[in-house]
C-alpha positions as CSV (number, residue, x, y, z in Angstrom):
1,M,-9.2,-37.8,-15.3
2,N,-7.5,-40.0,-17.9
3,A,-3.8,-40.5,-18.8
4,T,-3.9,-37.9,-21.5
5,T,-5.4,-35.2,-19.4
6,P,-2.7,-33.3,-17.4
7,P,-3.7,-32.4,-13.8
8,A,-5.1,-29.0,-13.3
9,D,-2.7,-26.4,-11.9
10,P,-4.4,-24.9,-8.9
11,R,-2.3,-21.8,-9.2
12,Q,-4.1,-21.0,-12.5
13,D,-7.6,-21.4,-11.0
14,S,-9.0,-18.1,-9.7
15,L,-11.9,-17.4,-7.5
16,I,-11.9,-13.8,-8.7
17,E,-13.7,-12.8,-11.8
18,Y,-11.9,-10.0,-13.7
19,P,-12.4,-7.1,-13.8
20,S,-13.8,-6.6,-10.3
21,Q,-13.7,-4.2,-7.4
22,F,-11.1,-5.7,-5.0
23,P,-10.5,-4.3,-1.5
24,I,-7.0,-4.4,0.0
25,K,-6.3,-3.6,3.6
26,V,-2.9,-2.1,4.4
27,M,-1.6,-1.5,7.9
28,G,1.3,0.8,8.8
29,A,2.6,3.3,11.3
30,K,0.5,6.4,11.5
31,V,3.1,8.8,10.0
32,D,3.0,11.5,7.4
33,G,3.2,10.1,3.9
34,F,1.8,6.7,4.7
35,V,-1.6,7.2,3.1
36,Q,0.0,9.1,0.2
37,A,2.4,6.2,-0.5
38,V,-0.4,3.6,-0.5
39,T,-2.4,5.9,-2.8
40,E,0.5,6.3,-5.3
41,L,1.1,2.5,-5.4
42,A,-2.7,1.9,-6.0
43,R,-2.6,4.3,-8.9
44,E,0.5,2.7,-10.3
45,F,-1.3,-0.6,-10.6
46,D,-4.8,0.9,-11.3
47,P,-4.7,4.2,-13.1
48,S,-8.5,4.6,-12.5
49,F,-8.1,4.3,-8.7
50,D,-10.2,6.9,-6.9
51,A,-8.6,8.1,-3.7
52,A,-12.0,9.3,-2.5
53,T,-12.9,5.7,-1.8
54,I,-10.1,5.2,0.7
55,E,-11.2,4.1,4.2
56,L,-9.0,4.9,7.2
57,R,-9.0,3.4,10.6
58,D,-6.6,4.2,13.5
59,S,-5.4,1.5,15.9
60,R,-6.8,1.7,19.5
61,A,-3.6,3.4,20.7
62,G,-3.4,5.6,17.6
63,N,0.1,4.4,16.7
64,Y,-0.9,2.5,13.5
65,Q,-3.4,3.2,10.7
66,G,-5.4,0.9,8.6
67,V,-6.0,1.9,5.0
68,T,-8.5,0.1,2.8
69,I,-8.1,0.7,-0.9
70,T,-10.5,-0.7,-3.5
71,I,-8.9,-1.2,-6.9
72,T,-10.3,-2.4,-10.1
73,A,-8.6,-5.8,-10.4
74,T,-7.9,-6.8,-14.0
75,S,-5.6,-9.8,-13.5
76,R,-3.8,-12.1,-11.1
77,E,-0.5,-10.5,-12.2
78,Q,-1.7,-7.0,-11.4
79,L,-2.8,-8.1,-7.9
80,D,0.4,-10.0,-7.2
81,G,2.4,-7.0,-8.3
82,L,0.5,-4.6,-6.1
83,Y,0.8,-6.9,-3.1
84,R,4.5,-7.2,-3.7
85,A,4.9,-3.4,-4.0
86,L,2.9,-2.7,-0.9
87,S,4.5,-5.4,1.2
88,S,8.0,-4.2,0.3
89,H,7.3,-0.5,1.1
90,P,9.1,0.6,4.2
91,L,6.1,2.3,5.8
92,V,3.8,-0.8,5.3
93,K,3.7,-3.4,8.1
94,V,0.9,-5.8,6.9
95,V,-1.1,-6.2,3.6
96,L,-4.3,-8.2,3.7
């Protein structure tokens, strides 16, 4: 790197190639409306989201449910927005 080359901004570098299929795991209490809420948020950020691809897994005690959604990721901004929307939803405990 020379004096005229600015340092690379690591936030701009992405290991994801867009568009791509991107799985997101969402954990929440096993209550009515949880899966529906996750589905609606997924569709808001990816109109082509297919709810038939959702994978569900209950916790050992059955109090929590894991929902894996696979969206078509088109940009970092889209993914960041979806993570923010999911994380701030009252029924969601963890987003991975």
